[in-house]
KOLKE-520937 format. One record per residue (C-alpha): chain; x, z, y. Coordinates in nm, 2 decimals, padded with zeros to 4 digits. Example, Ala and Ser with C-alpha at 12.3 -4.5 7.8 and 13.67 -1.06 7.14 Angstrom:
! KOLKE-520937
['A'; [01.23; 00.78; -00.45]];
['A'; [01.37; 00.71; -00.11]];
END
This chain:
! KOLKE-520937
['A'; [00.01; 00.02; 00.01]];
['A'; [00.14; -00.08; 00.36]];
['A'; [00.20; 00.20; 00.55]];
['A'; [-00.03; 00.04; 00.84]];
['A'; [-00.33; 00.00; 00.58]];
['A'; [-00.25; 00.37; 00.47]];
['A'; [-00.27; 00.47; 00.86]];
['A'; [-00.57; 00.29; 00.88]];
['A'; [-00.77; 00.46; 00.58]];
['A'; [-00.61; 00.80; 00.73]];
['A'; [-00.77; 00.73; 01.05]];
['A'; [-01.13; 00.60; 00.89]];
['A'; [-01.11; 00.92; 00.70]];
['A'; [-01.01; 01.17; 00.99]];
['A'; [-01.31; 01.01; 01.23]];
['A'; [-01.55; 01.06; 00.94]];
['A'; [-01.48; 01.39; 00.88]];
['A'; [-01.50; 01.46; 01.25]];
['A'; [-01.84; 01.28; 01.28]];
['A'; [-01.95; 01.48; 01.00]];
['A'; [-01.85; 01.82; 01.15]];
['A'; [-02.02; 01.75; 01.44]];
['A'; [-02.35; 01.65; 01.30]];
['A'; [-02.44; 02.00; 01.22]];
['A'; [-02.76; 02.04; 01.04]];
['A'; [-03.02; 02.17; 01.27]];
['A'; [-03.24; 02.46; 01.18]];
['A'; [-03.51; 02.61; 01.40]];
['A'; [-03.47; 02.92; 01.19]];
['A'; [-03.16; 02.96; 01.31]];
['A'; [-03.21; 02.90; 01.67]];
['A'; [-03.15; 03.19; 01.87]];
['A'; [-03.29; 03.05; 02.16]];
['A'; [-03.59; 02.87; 02.04]];
['A'; [-03.84; 02.72; 02.32]];
['A'; [-04.15; 02.95; 02.34]];
['A'; [-04.32; 02.84; 02.62]];
['A'; [-04.65; 02.68; 02.51]];
['A'; [-04.90; 02.69; 02.84]];
['A'; [-05.20; 02.88; 02.83]];
['A'; [-05.12; 02.99; 02.47]];
['A'; [-04.76; 03.14; 02.57]];
['A'; [-04.71; 03.50; 02.42]];
['A'; [-04.69; 03.75; 02.70]];
['A'; [-04.40; 03.90; 02.53]];
['A'; [-04.22; 03.59; 02.63]];
['A'; [-04.32; 03.57; 02.97]];
['A'; [-04.37; 03.91; 03.16]];
['A'; [-04.14; 04.12; 03.40]];
['A'; [-04.09; 04.48; 03.42]];
['A'; [-04.15; 04.65; 03.76]];
['A'; [-03.86; 04.85; 03.86]];
['A'; [-03.93; 04.97; 04.21]];
['A'; [-04.29; 05.04; 04.36]];
['A'; [-04.16; 05.18; 04.68]];
['A'; [-04.23; 05.06; 05.00]];
['A'; [-04.05; 05.22; 05.28]];
['A'; [-04.27; 05.47; 05.48]];
['A'; [-04.56; 05.37; 05.30]];
['A'; [-04.80; 05.52; 05.04]];
['A'; [-04.97; 05.33; 04.75]];
['A'; [-05.36; 05.37; 04.78]];
['A'; [-05.50; 05.12; 04.56]];
['A'; [-05.40; 04.87; 04.24]];
['A'; [-05.63; 04.59; 04.22]];
['A'; [-05.58; 04.38; 03.91]];
['A'; [-05.73; 04.03; 03.79]];
['A'; [-05.64; 04.04; 03.40]];
['A'; [-05.69; 03.76; 03.13]];
['A'; [-05.77; 03.88; 02.79]];
['A'; [-05.46; 03.92; 02.53]];
['A'; [-05.40; 03.67; 02.25]];
['A'; [-05.68; 03.55; 02.06]];
['A'; [-05.74; 03.32; 01.78]];
['A'; [-05.82; 02.95; 01.82]];
['A'; [-06.14; 02.77; 01.88]];
['A'; [-06.38; 02.71; 01.57]];
['A'; [-06.26; 02.36; 01.55]];
['A'; [-05.88; 02.42; 01.56]];
['A'; [-05.93; 02.71; 01.28]];
['A'; [-06.14; 02.46; 01.06]];
['A'; [-05.87; 02.20; 01.12]];
['A'; [-05.58; 02.45; 01.02]];
['A'; [-05.75; 02.54; 00.73]];
['A'; [-05.84; 02.18; 00.63]];
['A'; [-05.54; 02.00; 00.75]];
['A'; [-05.20; 02.23; 00.71]];
['A'; [-05.21; 02.30; 00.34]];
['A'; [-05.21; 01.96; 00.25]];
['A'; [-04.97; 01.88; 00.50]];
['A'; [-04.75; 02.15; 00.38]];
['A'; [-04.75; 02.00; 00.04]];
['A'; [-04.68; 01.67; 00.15]];
['A'; [-04.37; 01.77; 00.37]];
['A'; [-04.21; 01.97; 00.12]];
['A'; [-04.26; 01.67; -00.16]];
['A'; [-04.12; 01.41; 00.08]];
['A'; [-03.80; 01.59; 00.10]];
['A'; [-03.77; 01.72; -00.27]];
['A'; [-03.92; 01.45; -00.45]];
['A'; [-03.85; 01.15; -00.25]];
['A'; [-03.53; 01.26; -00.02]];
['A'; [-03.70; 01.18; 00.28]];
['A'; [-03.73; 01.37; 00.61]];
['A'; [-03.48; 01.61; 00.77]];
['A'; [-03.58; 01.97; 00.80]];
['A'; [-03.32; 02.22; 00.69]];
['A'; [-03.33; 02.40; 00.36]];
['A'; [-03.42; 02.72; 00.54]];
['A'; [-03.71; 02.55; 00.73]];
['A'; [-03.82; 02.41; 00.42]];
['A'; [-03.81; 02.69; 00.24]];
['A'; [-04.02; 02.88; 00.51]];
['A'; [-04.27; 02.59; 00.52]];
['A'; [-04.29; 02.64; 00.16]];
['A'; [-04.37; 03.02; 00.19]];
['A'; [-04.63; 02.96; 00.45]];
['A'; [-04.97; 03.06; 00.42]];
['A'; [-05.25; 03.05; 00.65]];
['A'; [-05.35; 03.40; 00.80]];
['A'; [-05.63; 03.51; 00.56]];
['A'; [-05.79; 03.71; 00.90]];
['A'; [-05.84; 03.37; 01.03]];
['A'; [-06.23; 03.32; 01.02]];
['A'; [-06.40; 03.02; 01.19]];
['A'; [-06.69; 03.31; 01.28]];
['A'; [-06.40; 03.53; 01.45]];
['A'; [-06.30; 03.21; 01.68]];
['A'; [-06.18; 03.31; 02.04]];
['A'; [-06.18; 03.69; 01.94]];
['A'; [-05.90; 03.90; 02.01]];
['A'; [-05.58; 03.94; 01.78]];
['A'; [-05.44; 04.27; 01.67]];
['A'; [-05.10; 04.16; 01.89]];
['A'; [-05.39; 04.10; 02.19]];
['A'; [-05.48; 04.46; 02.16]];
['A'; [-05.08; 04.53; 02.17]];
['A'; [-05.05; 04.33; 02.46]];
['A'; [-05.31; 04.50; 02.67]];
['A'; [-05.24; 04.87; 02.55]];
['A'; [-04.87; 04.83; 02.65]];
['A'; [-04.97; 04.67; 02.98]];
['A'; [-05.17; 04.96; 03.08]];
['A'; [-04.93; 05.20; 02.98]];
['A'; [-04.66; 05.04; 03.19]];
['A'; [-04.87; 05.05; 03.47]];
['A'; [-04.93; 05.41; 03.44]];
['A'; [-04.57; 05.46; 03.47]];
['A'; [-04.49; 05.23; 03.75]];
['A'; [-04.79; 05.37; 03.99]];
['A'; [-04.83; 05.77; 03.85]];
['A'; [-04.95; 05.85; 04.18]];
['A'; [-05.28; 05.64; 04.16]];
['A'; [-05.30; 05.61; 03.75]];
['A'; [-05.33; 05.95; 03.60]];
['A'; [-05.63; 06.11; 03.40]];
['A'; [-05.92; 06.23; 03.59]];
['A'; [-06.15; 06.52; 03.50]];
['A'; [-06.42; 06.40; 03.35]];
['A'; [-06.69; 06.58; 03.56]];
['A'; [-06.52; 06.41; 03.88]];
['A'; [-06.74; 06.33; 04.15]];
['A'; [-06.55; 06.04; 04.28]];
['A'; [-06.53; 05.73; 04.07]];
['A'; [-06.15; 05.67; 04.05]];
['A'; [-06.14; 05.39; 03.87]];
['A'; [-06.32; 05.09; 03.84]];
['A'; [-06.31; 04.87; 03.52]];
['A'; [-06.54; 04.56; 03.49]];
['A'; [-06.53; 04.31; 03.22]];
['A'; [-06.72; 03.93; 03.14]];
['A'; [-06.93; 03.94; 02.83]];
['A'; [-06.68; 03.83; 02.55]];
['A'; [-06.54; 04.03; 02.25]];
['A'; [-06.16; 03.92; 02.40]];
['A'; [-06.20; 04.05; 02.72]];
['A'; [-06.42; 04.38; 02.60]];
['A'; [-06.16; 04.48; 02.36]];
['A'; [-05.89; 04.38; 02.63]];
['A'; [-06.04; 04.62; 02.87]];
['A'; [-06.07; 04.90; 02.61]];
['A'; [-05.75; 04.84; 02.50]];
['A'; [-05.60; 04.84; 02.87]];
['A'; [-05.78; 05.18; 02.93]];
['A'; [-05.66; 05.33; 02.60]];
['A'; [-05.29; 05.24; 02.73]];
['A'; [-05.37; 05.42; 03.07]];
['A'; [-05.54; 05.71; 02.97]];
['A'; [-05.59; 05.74; 02.58]];
['A'; [-05.88; 05.77; 02.41]];
['A'; [-06.12; 05.88; 02.67]];
['A'; [-06.48; 05.77; 02.80]];
['A'; [-06.46; 05.61; 03.13]];
['A'; [-06.72; 05.44; 03.35]];
['A'; [-06.67; 05.02; 03.26]];
['A'; [-06.91; 04.73; 03.34]];
['A'; [-06.99; 04.42; 03.13]];
['A'; [-07.15; 04.18; 03.32]];
['A'; [-07.31; 03.83; 03.13]];
['A'; [-07.19; 03.50; 03.22]];
['A'; [-07.52; 03.40; 03.36]];
['A'; [-07.50; 03.69; 03.63]];
['A'; [-07.15; 03.69; 03.67]];
['A'; [-07.07; 03.53; 04.04]];
['A'; [-06.77; 03.71; 04.09]];
['A'; [-06.53; 03.63; 03.72]];
['A'; [-06.73; 03.36; 03.58]];
['A'; [-06.88; 03.18; 03.89]];
['A'; [-06.72; 02.84; 03.72]];
['A'; [-06.97; 02.87; 03.45]];
['A'; [-07.29; 02.86; 03.64]];
['A'; [-07.21; 02.64; 03.94]];
['A'; [-07.37; 02.32; 03.92]];
['A'; [-07.14; 02.14; 04.19]];
['A'; [-06.83; 02.27; 04.01]];
['A'; [-06.92; 02.16; 03.67]];
['A'; [-07.07; 01.81; 03.79]];
['A'; [-06.73; 01.77; 03.95]];
['A'; [-06.53; 01.85; 03.63]];
['A'; [-06.74; 01.63; 03.43]];
['A'; [-06.70; 01.36; 03.67]];
['A'; [-06.33; 01.42; 03.72]];
['A'; [-06.01; 01.16; 03.72]];
['A'; [-05.81; 01.48; 03.54]];
['A'; [-05.95; 01.41; 03.17]];
['A'; [-05.83; 01.03; 03.24]];
['A'; [-05.47; 01.17; 03.34]];
['A'; [-05.47; 01.36; 02.99]];
['A'; [-05.60; 01.08; 02.80]];
['A'; [-05.31; 00.85; 02.98]];
['A'; [-05.04; 01.09; 02.84]];
['A'; [-05.20; 01.13; 02.52]];
['A'; [-05.23; 00.74; 02.48]];
['A'; [-04.88; 00.65; 02.63]];
['A'; [-04.56; 00.58; 02.49]];
['A'; [-04.43; 00.95; 02.53]];
['A'; [-04.66; 01.05; 02.30]];
['A'; [-04.66; 00.77; 02.03]];
['A'; [-04.26; 00.81; 02.07]];
['A'; [-04.33; 01.18; 01.97]];
['A'; [-04.56; 01.11; 01.66]];
['A'; [-04.32; 00.83; 01.52]];
['A'; [-04.02; 01.08; 01.54]];
['A'; [-04.19; 01.38; 01.41]];
['A'; [-04.35; 01.14; 01.11]];
['A'; [-04.00; 01.07; 01.03]];
['A'; [-03.85; 01.40; 01.07]];
['A'; [-04.12; 01.50; 00.83]];
['A'; [-04.03; 01.21; 00.59]];
['A'; [-04.35; 01.04; 00.63]];
['A'; [-04.32; 00.64; 00.56]];
['A'; [-04.64; 00.61; 00.75]];
['A'; [-04.72; 00.72; 01.11]];
['A'; [-04.91; 01.07; 01.10]];
['A'; [-05.24; 01.08; 01.23]];
['A'; [-05.32; 01.17; 01.59]];
['A'; [-05.51; 01.46; 01.46]];
['A'; [-05.23; 01.59; 01.23]];
['A'; [-04.94; 01.64; 01.49]];
['A'; [-05.14; 01.81; 01.73]];
['A'; [-05.26; 02.07; 01.48]];
['A'; [-04.92; 02.11; 01.36]];
['A'; [-04.86; 02.24; 01.72]];
['A'; [-05.13; 02.44; 01.75]];
['A'; [-05.00; 02.65; 01.44]];
['A'; [-04.66; 02.68; 01.59]];
['A'; [-04.79; 02.81; 01.94]];
['A'; [-05.06; 03.06; 01.82]];
['A'; [-04.83; 03.18; 01.49]];
['A'; [-04.55; 03.26; 01.77]];
['A'; [-04.79; 03.44; 02.02]];
['A'; [-04.95; 03.63; 01.70]];
['A'; [-04.63; 03.76; 01.55]];
['A'; [-04.42; 03.80; 01.83]];
['A'; [-04.13; 03.88; 01.63]];
['A'; [-04.14; 03.62; 01.40]];
['A'; [-04.11; 03.23; 01.42]];
['A'; [-04.36; 02.98; 01.26]];
['A'; [-04.24; 02.72; 01.02]];
['A'; [-04.46; 02.46; 01.18]];
['A'; [-04.24; 02.48; 01.51]];
['A'; [-03.97; 02.31; 01.30]];
['A'; [-04.17; 02.01; 01.30]];
['A'; [-04.05; 01.94; 01.69]];
['A'; [-03.78; 01.93; 01.92]];
['A'; [-03.78; 02.16; 02.22]];
['A'; [-03.84; 01.85; 02.42]];
['A'; [-04.14; 01.75; 02.24]];
['A'; [-04.29; 02.12; 02.25]];
['A'; [-04.23; 02.07; 02.67]];
['A'; [-04.43; 01.74; 02.63]];
['A'; [-04.73; 01.96; 02.49]];
['A'; [-04.70; 02.20; 02.72]];
['A'; [-04.72; 01.93; 03.01]];
['A'; [-05.05; 01.81; 02.82]];
['A'; [-05.17; 02.19; 02.89]];
['A'; [-05.10; 02.21; 03.25]];
['A'; [-05.24; 01.86; 03.33]];
['A'; [-05.56; 01.94; 03.18]];
['A'; [-05.56; 02.29; 03.38]];
['A'; [-05.42; 02.14; 03.70]];
['A'; [-05.74; 01.91; 03.70]];
['A'; [-05.99; 02.17; 03.56]];
['A'; [-05.90; 02.45; 03.74]];
['A'; [-05.64; 02.42; 04.03]];
['A'; [-05.53; 02.19; 04.28]];
['A'; [-05.67; 01.86; 04.11]];
['A'; [-06.02; 01.97; 04.19]];
['A'; [-06.15; 01.98; 04.56]];
['A'; [-06.40; 02.28; 04.48]];
['A'; [-06.12; 02.50; 04.31]];
['A'; [-06.06; 02.73; 04.62]];
['A'; [-06.42; 02.78; 04.67]];
['A'; [-06.49; 02.89; 04.31]];
['A'; [-06.19; 03.11; 04.32]];
['A'; [-06.29; 03.26; 04.62]];
['A'; [-06.51; 03.56; 04.48]];
['A'; [-06.22; 03.75; 04.38]];
['A'; [-06.01; 03.73; 04.67]];
['A'; [-06.30; 03.81; 04.86]];
['A'; [-06.35; 04.12; 04.64]];
['A'; [-05.98; 04.22; 04.69]];
['A'; [-06.02; 04.19; 05.07]];
['A'; [-06.32; 04.40; 05.12]];
['A'; [-06.19; 04.67; 04.92]];
['A'; [-05.84; 04.66; 05.14]];
['A'; [-06.06; 04.63; 05.45]];
['A'; [-06.20; 04.96; 05.38]];
['A'; [-05.89; 05.12; 05.28]];
['A'; [-05.77; 04.96; 05.61]];
['A'; [-06.04; 05.14; 05.80]];
['A'; [-06.00; 05.47; 05.66]];
['A'; [-06.24; 05.50; 05.39]];
['A'; [-06.03; 05.58; 05.13]];
['A'; [-06.25; 05.88; 05.01]];
['A'; [-06.52; 05.62; 04.87]];
['A'; [-06.29; 05.36; 04.73]];
['A'; [-06.14; 05.38; 04.36]];
['A'; [-05.76; 05.42; 04.30]];
['A'; [-05.77; 05.14; 04.09]];
['A'; [-06.00; 04.82; 04.02]];
['A'; [-05.94; 04.62; 03.73]];
['A'; [-06.13; 04.31; 03.63]];
['A'; [-06.08; 04.16; 03.26]];
['A'; [-06.18; 03.77; 03.25]];
['A'; [-06.03; 03.43; 03.12]];
['A'; [-05.75; 03.20; 03.22]];
['A'; [-05.99; 02.99; 03.43]];
['A'; [-06.06; 03.21; 03.69]];
['A'; [-05.71; 03.35; 03.72]];
['A'; [-05.62; 02.99; 03.78]];
['A'; [-05.89; 02.93; 04.03]];
['A'; [-05.78; 03.24; 04.21]];
['A'; [-05.42; 03.14; 04.23]];
['A'; [-05.51; 02.80; 04.34]];
['A'; [-05.72; 03.00; 04.64]];
['A'; [-05.45; 03.17; 04.75]];
['A'; [-05.22; 02.83; 04.75]];
['A'; [-05.00; 02.99; 04.49]];
['A'; [-04.79; 02.76; 04.30]];
['A'; [-04.88; 02.45; 04.51]];
['A'; [-04.67; 02.13; 04.42]];
['A'; [-04.55; 01.88; 04.68]];
['A'; [-04.70; 01.58; 04.44]];
['A'; [-04.98; 01.62; 04.21]];
['A'; [-04.92; 01.61; 03.79]];
['A'; [-04.99; 01.26; 03.65]];
['A'; [-04.94; 01.14; 03.31]];
['A'; [-04.72; 00.90; 03.48]];
['A'; [-04.47; 01.13; 03.66]];
['A'; [-04.38; 01.39; 03.37]];
['A'; [-04.01; 01.30; 03.35]];
['A'; [-03.98; 01.42; 03.74]];
['A'; [-04.19; 01.72; 03.71]];
['A'; [-03.96; 01.92; 03.52]];
['A'; [-03.92; 02.16; 03.78]];
['A'; [-04.30; 02.19; 03.85]];
['A'; [-04.45; 02.49; 04.03]];
['A'; [-04.79; 02.45; 03.83]];
['A'; [-04.67; 02.61; 03.49]];
['A'; [-04.91; 02.74; 03.32]];
['A'; [-04.68; 02.93; 03.05]];
['A'; [-04.53; 03.11; 03.36]];
['A'; [-04.88; 03.16; 03.58]];
['A'; [-05.14; 03.18; 03.30]];
['A'; [-05.03; 03.31; 02.92]];
['A'; [-05.22; 03.56; 02.73]];
['A'; [-05.27; 03.88; 02.90]];
['A'; [-05.17; 03.73; 03.23]];
['A'; [-05.23; 03.95; 03.53]];
['A'; [-05.22; 03.97; 03.90]];
['A'; [-05.17; 04.28; 04.10]];
['A'; [-05.22; 04.36; 04.45]];
['A'; [-05.13; 04.73; 04.58]];
['A'; [-05.25; 04.83; 04.92]];
['A'; [-04.99; 05.04; 05.09]];
['A'; [-05.08; 05.27; 05.39]];
['A'; [-04.79; 05.26; 05.64]];
['A'; [-04.67; 05.44; 05.91]];
['A'; [-04.70; 05.14; 06.10]];
['A'; [-04.82; 04.81; 05.98]];
['A'; [-04.98; 04.84; 05.61]];
['A'; [-04.87; 04.63; 05.36]];
['A'; [-04.98; 04.49; 05.02]];
['A'; [-04.77; 04.40; 04.72]];
['A'; [-04.82; 04.12; 04.49]];
['A'; [-04.71; 04.12; 04.11]];
['A'; [-04.79; 03.84; 03.87]];
['A'; [-04.72; 03.92; 03.50]];
['A'; [-04.50; 04.22; 03.61]];
['A'; [-04.27; 04.03; 03.88]];
['A'; [-04.30; 04.04; 04.22]];
['A'; [-04.48; 03.76; 04.35]];
['A'; [-04.30; 03.45; 04.54]];
['A'; [-04.57; 03.41; 04.80]];
['A'; [-04.45; 03.25; 05.15]];
['A'; [-04.41; 03.48; 05.45]];
['A'; [-04.36; 03.78; 05.21]];
['A'; [-04.05; 03.91; 05.08]];
['A'; [-04.03; 03.99; 04.72]];
['A'; [-04.38; 04.00; 04.71]];
['A'; [-04.45; 04.22; 05.00]];
['A'; [-04.66; 04.08; 05.26]];
['A'; [-04.78; 04.26; 05.57]];
['A'; [-05.16; 04.31; 05.56]];
['A'; [-05.20; 04.19; 05.93]];
['A'; [-05.02; 03.84; 05.80]];
['A'; [-05.24; 03.80; 05.50]];
['A'; [-05.56; 03.84; 05.68]];
['A'; [-05.42; 03.53; 05.90]];
['A'; [-05.32; 03.35; 05.62]];
['A'; [-05.59; 03.38; 05.38]];
['A'; [-05.84; 03.59; 05.54]];
['A'; [-06.06; 03.31; 05.65]];
['A'; [-06.11; 03.20; 05.28]];
['A'; [-06.18; 03.56; 05.19]];
['A'; [-06.44; 03.62; 05.43]];
['A'; [-06.62; 03.30; 05.41]];
['A'; [-06.70; 03.25; 05.03]];
['A'; [-06.99; 03.02; 05.02]];
['A'; [-07.12; 03.03; 04.68]];
['A'; [-07.42; 02.84; 04.85]];
['A'; [-07.24; 02.52; 04.78]];
['A'; [-07.35; 02.59; 04.42]];
['A'; [-07.70; 02.55; 04.45]];
['A'; [-07.65; 02.16; 04.62]];
END
C-alpha cells in the first residue's frame, strides 16, 4: 500500500470517528433543560417567582387584591377521548417501528419510557376540566406563600369577628371552587370562612365574556380563527408533522390529529407531574414545542386580548372593582374594607384584565406569517397565564403619596411608569383610571 493511500484511509477513518463522536444520540430523558413552556398548559411551578421584599419605604400595606386562575386541570372531554383512543395505538406502533423495523430515531431510554407509559387511570371523560391533585397543591402552596409575604394582612381571624376581613369569590365550576378552597387552606388551614360562588349567568365581574352578546358575536366573526388556521395549515406545521413522523419511524405521514394529541399528552403530563417528564415529549424538538406554544398564543391573542377591539371593555369589571376598593382606602374607609380580596376564575378573564391594563402589548400584532420574528414577543401566555396564574395588587398607605405594588405570578410586574412593580396611586388614576371608572357593560345589551 502506498504511503499516500495509507494516509488517505487514515484521514477518512479519523474524520468518520470525529463525525460519529459529535453526532451524540439525543435523549429527551437526559435533557437537563427541557422546554417546559406550553402556553396556557404551562405548569405554575415552572413559571412563578418568589416575592423577596414587600416593604415600601414610609408605607403600610392596607389590602391585597388578587385575580387568580384555577390550578392544573384535566383536559377537555374531546381531548381525553382522543388520548384514550389514539395514544395506546400510537405507542405500540412507535415501539414496533423501532424494534421490529429498525426505523425511527428515539434513543433507547426514551423508547423504554414510552414502552412503560400508561394513561393516567384517573383520567375520566366525566371529570373533564376538573382540578387535579397538582392543581390543589398549586393553590395550597400559593396561599401559604402569600401568608408569609404579607403577615400584617393575612393572619387567621376569630370566627366571631364582626368585620369581614377577607373576601373570597369563585366562578361556578369545580376547578375554581376547589382552587379557592385549597388557597384558603394554604392561608389559614382547615377553617370555615365566608365565600361566594356566582353562576355564570349572573357573573358580570368575572365572566362577563360568557354573557356579553356583542363580545360573543365579535369572537365568532373574528379573523383570529383564520390566523390560527393559517398557522396549522401552513408550511411550518406541515414540516413539523413530517419531521415527527420520521422521528417516530413512520413511513407514511402521521394524521393531523395524531401529532397534536401527542403534544397534548406531553404538556398536560408535564404539568400533572412536575418532577417527571412525559415520554411523549420525546417526539418533539424544542423548536417544535415552541411552534405549539405560538399556536396557543395566537389563539389567545385573538380570543381574549389585543386582537379583539372589545377586549379592554370586557376586561374592565375587575379593574373597576380593584379601583373601587383602593379608592375607599384612599379616602380613609379602612375599617369597612377587607384586608384581602381574592377572586378565582379562568385564563380568559385574566388575559382580558391584563389587556385592559395594557400589559404585554406588542408593537405589531401576532400573525401566522410573522412567527419567526416574534420570538421575543410580549404576549406569551406561558408567562402571563399558566395554570394558577395570578395578578396581585397591594395598596399601601404612605406618608406622602400612596402606592400600589403589582405582582404577576409572584414576580414584580414590569409596568410602564412604575419601578419594579411599585406605582404611584395618583399616576395609576391618570393612566388607567378612566377605564376603571367608565366601565360600560351596556355594550353587551346592544
